N, C-alpha and C positions, 0 to 999 in steps of 0.2 A: 822652146817647146815645153820646157818644164814649167815656165810661167803660165802658159795657156792651160796646161793640165791642172795646175794648182787653182786657177781662178774659175775653171769651168763649173764646179759644183755650186758656186754662188750666183751664176748668171740667171738661172731659171727662177729661184725664189725672189731675187731682187726684181726681175722683170714682172713677175706676177704681183708683187707688192706695190708696184707703181700704180696699179689700177685701183681706183677707189672702191669699186664693187668687190674686188678680191680681198681688200683689207677689211671691209665690212663683213664679208662672209666669214673670214677667219675669226673676227671678234664675236660674231654671232655663234659660231661653233663653240668657242671657248665659254661664252656665257651660258649656252645651253648645257654644256658638259657640267657646269657648276650648279646651275639653277634647277635643272630638271630633276636630278635625284633629290634635292632638298624639297622641292615643291611636291614631288610624288610621295615622299615620306610624310609630309604634313597634310596635304590635301589630295587624297587618292581618288575621291569621288568625282563624278562628272558634273554634278549640279553645282550651281553657285552656292557658296556657304550662307546659311541663314544668318549667321552672325554679322555678315557684311552687307545685309539688306536693311534698307531704311523704309519703313512703312509710312508712306505719305498720304494714305487714304483718309486718315483722321484729319490732319491739317487741311488737306484740300477740300474735304467735305465741309469742314467748318468755315473755310474761306468762301466756298460757294454759297453756303447758307447765309453768311454775313452779307454777301453781295446781294442775294435775292431779297433779304430782309431790309436792306438799306437803299435799294434802288429808288424808292419814292421819297426818301427823307434826307439822305446824306448830301451835304453841299457838293461833293465831288460829282455825284450823279445828277443833282438838280441843275447845277450851273455849268457843267462841262459836258459830261457824257450825254446827259439828257438833251441839251441843246444840239449837240452833234448828231444824235440819233434823229431828233425832229427835223433837222436840216436835211438829212439824207432822205427821210421819208417824204418830206415836202418836195424835194427836187425830183425824186423818182416818180412821184405821183404827177407832178407837173408835166414832165416829159411824156409820161404815159397818156395823160389826158390830151396833150397836143397831138400825139400819134393817133389816138382814137378820133379826135376832132377832125383831123385831116382825112380820115377814112382810108379804106384800103386803096382806093384809086389815087388819092393825094400822096400817100406815102410811097406808092409804087412810082408815080411820076417824079417825085422829089429824088428818090434814089436813082432812078434812071438818068435824069438830067445831070445829077452830080457825077455819076460814073462816066457819063458821056463826055462831060467837060474835062474830067481828070484823066480818063483812061481810054477814050475812044468809043466808037460805035459798038464794037464787038462786046466789050465788057458792059456797056449800057444795056444791050439786049440780054446779056447774062444776068445782070442785076434785076431787070424786069421779070425774067423767068424765075429767079429765086423767090422774089416776093409773091408772085402769082402761085408758085408751088406751095408756099406756106398756106395760102388760102385754100387751094384745091385739096390739100391734105387735112383741112379742118383745124389748122394750127395757127390761124391768124392772131387771135387774142394772146395765146401763150408766146408767140413770136414777138409781139409788141411788148409784152411784159419783159422778156429777155432783152430786147433792144433798148427799152427805157432804162433798165438797171445797168446795162453795159454803157450807155451814153454817159450817165452820171459817173460811173466808176472810171471810165476812160479819161474823162475831163479832169477828174481829181488826180488820177494816176499820172497823167501827162504833166499837170501843174507841179505836183510834188516831185516827180522824177526830174523835171527840168530844173527846178530850184536846187535840188541836191547835186545834179550834174553841173550846174552853173558854178556852185561853190567848189566842187571837186576840180573843175576845169581851170579855175582861177587861183586855187590855193593848193600848194603841194601838201601842206599839213592835213587839210581836210580830205584830200585824195587818199593819203596813206591811212587815215582813220576810217574812211568809208569802204575802202577796197575789201578788207576781210569781212565786213558786214554784208556787203553785196554778194561776195563770193558765197557766203553761207546761205543767204536768202535764196540764191538761185539754185542751190543744191537741194534744198528741202522740198519734199513732195508737197503737193497742194493740200493734202489732208492735214498737214501739220499746222496750217494757218487757221483752221476752223475753230478748234477748241478755245483758244485764248479770246477770240472775239465773242464767241457764244457766252463765255463766262462773264463778260462785261456787259454785252448788249442783249443777251438772250437770243432765242430763235426768232428769225425774222429778216426783213429786208435790210435794216441797218447793219447787222452782222455780216450779211452776204456782201454788201457793197464794200464795207471796210476790209473784209478779208480779200476781196478782189483787188482793192487798191494796194494793199501790202504786197500781194503776189505779183501784180503787174507793173509796179513803179520801178523796180530795179533795172530792167532793160533800158528804160528811158533815161535813168540817171547815168548808166554806164555809157550809152551812146552819145549823150550830150557832152559828158566830160571828154570822151574820145574825140568828138568833133572839135571842141574848143582847143584841146591840146594839140590836135593835128593841123591846125590852121597854118597856112603858108607863112613862114617867118619873114620872107622878103616883103610880102604885102603888109604885114603888121609893122615892120620897120619903116616902110614908106609912109604909112598912115601916121605913125608916131613922129616921123620927121616933119610932118606938116603941122605939128603942134596940137594934135587931137588929144583930148583928155582920155582917161581910162574908160569912162562911160561911153564916149564917142567911139573909141576903138572897139568896144564890145558890140555896140549897136550897128556900126557901119562896116566892120571888118570881120570880127570873130564869128558872130552869129550868121551872117550871110555865107561865109565860107564853110560853116558847119551845117548848112541847110540839108544836105543829103543825109548826114548822120541823124539829124533831128527827125526827118521824115521816116527814116528807117526805125528810129526809136518809137515813133507813133505807131508804125506798122506792128512791131513786136509787142507793144503794149496792148494794142487792140486784140491781137491773137491770144495773148495770155489772159486778157480780161474775159474773152469769150469762153476760153477753157475753164477758167475759175468760176465764172458766173453759172456755168452748167453744173460743175461739181458742187457749188454752193447751194444747189437745190436740197442737199441733205440738211441744211440749216435754215430752210424756209425761204429760199430765193424765189421760188415759183417759176413760172414760165416753162420753156421747153425742157429744161433740165429736170424739173419736177415731174413732167410727164414721163420722161425716160426712167427716172428713179422709181416712180410708182410701178411702171411696167416691169422693170427688172426685178423689183421686190416680189411681184407675183408671177415672174417668169413668163410674161406676156410679150413675146417677141414681136408680134404684129404691131401692138400699140407702141412699143419702144422704137420700132423702125419708122413708124409714122411721125414720131417726134424727132427722131434722129436725122431724117433726111433734111428737114429745114435747118437744123444745126449745121450740117455739112455744107449746104448751099450758102448759108450766111457766112460761114467761115471762109469758103473759097472766094466769094465775092469780096468780102472785106480785105482779104489778103491780096487779091489781084489789084483792086482799086488803089489801096494805099501803097502797094509795091510799085504800081505804075507811076504814082505821084512822086515817089522817091527817085525812080529812074529818070523822070523828066527833070527833077531838080538837079540831079547829078550831071545830066547832059547839057544843062543850060537851055532847054527848049521851052521852059515855062513862059507863058505870056505875061506881059507887064500888067501890073495891078489895074491901071486905068483901062486897059483893053478888056479886062475881065468884068468890069462893072456893068456894061450893058447886058451881057449874058446873064449875070447874077440877077439883075432886076427883072429880066424877062422870065427867068426860071421861077423866081418867087411869085411873079404875077400868074404864071401858068399853074403853079401848085395851089395858090389861093383860089383861082377860078375853078379848078377841078374839085377842090374841097367844098366850095360853096355849092357847086352843081350837085355834088353827092349828097349834101345835107338837104337841099331843096327837093331832091328826088327820093329822099329817105333811104339812100343806099350807102351809108357810111360803113355799116357792118358787112362783112363778107356774106353773100347769100348762101343759105344752107343748101339750096338746090345745086350749087356749083362745087360741092365737095365730093371727093372720091374716098371711098372706104377701102384702104389697102390692108387694114389690120386683118380682116377676114381671110382674104387670099393668102396673106403671109402666114397666118396661123395654120391654114390648111397645108401650105407647103412645108412648114415645120413639122406638122403631124406626119406628112408623107416621109420626110427625112428621118423622123424618129422611127417609123415603121420599117424603112428600107435601108437607111444609111448608117444608123447608129451602131448596129451590130449585125453580124452574120454575112457581111459582104465577102464573097469568095476571094481567096488569096490575100487581099490587102487588109481585110477586116474593116469594121466600121469606125466612125469617129469616136463613139463612146469607147470602143476597144482601144483606140490609140490613146485616148485620155487616161484610161485605166492602166495601160502598159507604161505610159510615161510616168504616171504617179508611182506605180509599183517598182519600176526599174531605175528611175532617176530621182524623183523627188523624195520618196521615202528613204532610200539609202543615203542620200546627201544629208537629209535632216537627221536621220539616225546617227550618222557618223559625227556630225557636229555636236549633237546632244550627248553622244557617248564620250567625246573628248573631255578631259578635265578642263575646268574653266581657265586655269592658268595656261594650258596648252593653246586654247583659243586666243588668249591675249598674246602669246608668243607668236602665233601664226599671223596675227594682225600686225604686230610690231615689226616682224622681219621684212615683209615687202615695203612697208611704209618707210623704214629706215634705209633700205637699199635704194628706194626711189628718190628719197629726199634727204632730210636731215633728222637729227635726233629730236628736234622739236616737232617735226611732222609725226614721227613715230610715237612720241609721248602724247600728242593730241589724239591720235587714233586709238591708242591703248586706253586713255582715260575715257574717251567717248564710248568705247565698247564696254569698259568696266561699269560705266554709268547705267547701262541697261540691266546689269546684275544688281547694282545697288538699288535701282528702282523696283526690283522684284519681278521683272519681265524677261529674265534671261532666256527661258525656253521659247516663248513667243518670238523673241528677237532672233534666235537661231533659226526658228521656223521660217521667218521672213527672209533671213539671210540665205537659207537653202534655196528658196524659190528664186531669189535674185541671182544667185550663182548659176543655177540651172538655166534660167532665161538668158543670162549674159552669154553663157557658153553657146547656146543655140543661135543667139543673135550674131555673135562674132563669126561662127562658122558660115552661116548663110550670108551675112553682110559682107564679109571679106571676099567670099567667093563671087558674090554678085558684083561687088565693087571692082574686082579684078576683071571680070568679064566686061563691065561697062567701060573700064579704062582701055581695054584692048580692042573693043569693037565700037566704032562710031555709030553704026546702025542700031546696035542694041542700046547704046546710051541714049539715042534719040527716042527710041520706043519707051525706055524706062523713065525718062525725065518727067513727063506729065504725071505718071503714076506716083512718083516720089513727091512731086509738088503737091498733089492732092492729099496724100497720106500725111505730109508734114503740116498741113493746115488743120487737120481734124482735131477737135478737142479730145482729151483722154477718155472721157466718159463714153464717147461713141464707139470706141473699140470693143467695149464689153458686149454690144448688141450681137454682132455676128458670131462671136465665140460662144455665147450662150445658146444661140440657135444651132451651132454645129456640135458643141461638146457638152451642153448642159451646164451644171454648176459644179464647182469644186476648185481645187488648186491648179489643176492642169489648164482649165480655161483662163484663169487669171494669168498664168505664165504665157499662154498663147497670145493674149491681148498685149502683154508687155513686150513680147518679141516683135509683134507687128508694129507696135508704136515706136520702138527704138530702132527698127531695121533701116528706115530711110536715112537717118542721120549717119549710121555706120557706113552704109553704102556710099553716100555722097562724100564723106571725108576720106574713105579709102580710095575711091576713084580719083578724087582730086589730088591726093598725095602721090599716087602712082603716075598721074599725068605730069606732075611737076618735077619728076626726076630728070636730072641733067641729060639732055639728048646726047651729049658727047660721051657720057659713060655708057649709054646703050649702044652707041655706034662702035665704041671700042670693044665692047663685048661681042657684037656681031662680027667684027673684023677678026676676032680670035676664034670664030666658029661656034660660039655658044648657041644652043638651041633656044627657042622661045621660053621653054620651061626653065632652063638654066638662067636666062636673062631675068626672069621673074624672081627666082629664088635667090640668086647671087648678086643681083644688081638692084632691081626695082624695090623689092621688099626691104632690104637693108637701108637703102637711101630714103625710103618713105617711112622710116621707123617713127619719126616724130608724129606724122599724121596718123599712123596706126595706133600709137599710144593715146592720142587725142580721141580717136574713135572708140577705144576701150573706155575711156573716162566718160564720154557722152553716152555710150551704151549703158553703162552702169547707172548713171543718174536717171536716165529716162526709164529704164526698166524698173528701178525702185519706185518711181512715181506711180506706175500703173499696177505694180504688184500690191501696193498699199490700197489702191482703189479696188483691187480684186477682192477685198474683204466684202464688197457688196454682192459678189456672185459666188461666195463660198470659198474664197481664198484663205480665210481664217487668219491666225497669227495677229500681228499688230493692227492690220487694217480692220479686222473684225472687231477688235476691242475699241477702236475709235468709233466705228459705226454703232456698236452697242452703247457706248457712253453717250453718243449724241441722241440715239433713239430712245433710250431709257432715262435720260436726264442724269446719268451717273457721271458727273463731271470728273470725279477722282479717277475712275477707270480710264476715261477718255483722255484726260490730261497726262496721266502717266504714260499711256501708250503713245500719245503725241510726242512727249519728250523723248521716248525711246526711238521713235522714228527720226527725230532730229539727230540723235546721237548716231544712229545707224547710217544716216545720210552723210554725216561728217566722216565716219570711218571709211565708207566706200569711196568717197571723194578723195580723202587724203591718201589712201592706198594707191589710187590710180593717177590722180592729177599731178602730184609732185614730180613725177618723171618728166612731164612736159615742162614744168617750171625749171627743173634742173637743166634740161636741154637748152631752154631759152637763155638761162642765166649763164650758161657756159662754164659753170663752176665745176 
């Protein structure tokens, strides 16, 4: 009895210290007790110290001037970048002329026949309807410009991504080297890719295509490497035992076994290329994105919607057709190549016949008499909403009132609180969750990335962007987790919700700005609303999937003990789905940041506005510094949320 009494006081501390999180919390508390008084005595102010700021405007302006002055004379531009730019322009122009030469009827028939062969009659009819809608809305020529740019960008992205994935799939060393690069590239918002290519290639189609390639190639590289590394070991051993060379094993075994992943990579590359091609209208891509951009700049919701609908339709069609091709490849139902040749020959003959008939009839261009003007009715509807729904609605208030209250009650306090905190306190708040979730290297990366925004001289705009991201993530998680729980517990609700989520996940980021501008006007609140809607589908899907995958035996055990449905959710499902919930948080943060940055186009301010200002005014120094700060902020948010998932997977 005396022995038990003597050892009792040591049991609780020893038990707590066995947990890694408890040890880290103890060390953080000790570090804070020592560092906070010292930092407060030395740096009591909230703003970033001017002495720790590096002014890059001079060097960046000089570098930009040197590039502009030497574009027509330096060998690097004459014999490399110049040829690359010319090749892009010639390729896009060639595809565009082919599309125009085929005429609206030829392009529609070609797309319909291709979709019918790959995905069936229903998607073939949907493809025909999508192309016809582009013409009816008066957007045929912009749609062909976007399609031409996308075609070249997707082909190059698939080629580059497949080569990188091939190397990573066959070489462990290259895989380890590429993994952090691809991780970082997939975290960065699309806007971060625009300034570097503009600096080298200037405003125009080459910069837009190359920015799209850089943005869209990583998914292809990842999925190619995944498919090659996940090939059936027994099949590979059987092929090797037959004396096949490494090249033969690759062509006859690895690549065929990875066909499903390769087609999924093509699908993801196409969707990301469409999203980036629309955003690249800011740097002269033209097409549908340029129509949306110009309409949003003048707050012309009708014109923006007229260009946005074809973007949505093209996105849905491309996603469904390529997704159906991937599913067919995975199920092994694809037809043999020889059986496909007669259909391909007949389809080519049909397209050529339709194109020739259109040329002879003088009907290559979409007839002006067949267009519908929806901009006028939409603008009148927006005017009615402005007069009746923006403010003064009894009880609930109007949309403008909601935006103003959200800004005053949420966005302003969060931004004010972050900017009031001393800079070293912000760094400590970044370091703590990053270290608790991962390792000291993770925390160091997050702290250095956050500190870099201060060194670059954009501390306050970065905190402004961070405040919008935090507010949007909070709303997204509340709505997303609640909706995901409902979808996981109700099969009927899940069936009703699935097509909505499918459509929302295919839309380019730019499109989400149109309805929020119509409802809320311009400002930070609309930018946050667009970010919430964009990130919501991913959070809902991941949450619902995680809850469905909970061990049925654990739920049955809870029911046998008399647990209510609410207790089962709180005490069994949510704890066991912790890994999926953490992944939902990470994906929500990354997706929200992407649209908050684009929100600079509709009054979101902060870093997004500085990038837009730099692009619009030709102030590359301002734009590049803001772009670098966006990269740093993306790294901070990813490292603070993603390492938890890595830690769980590693089991460390």
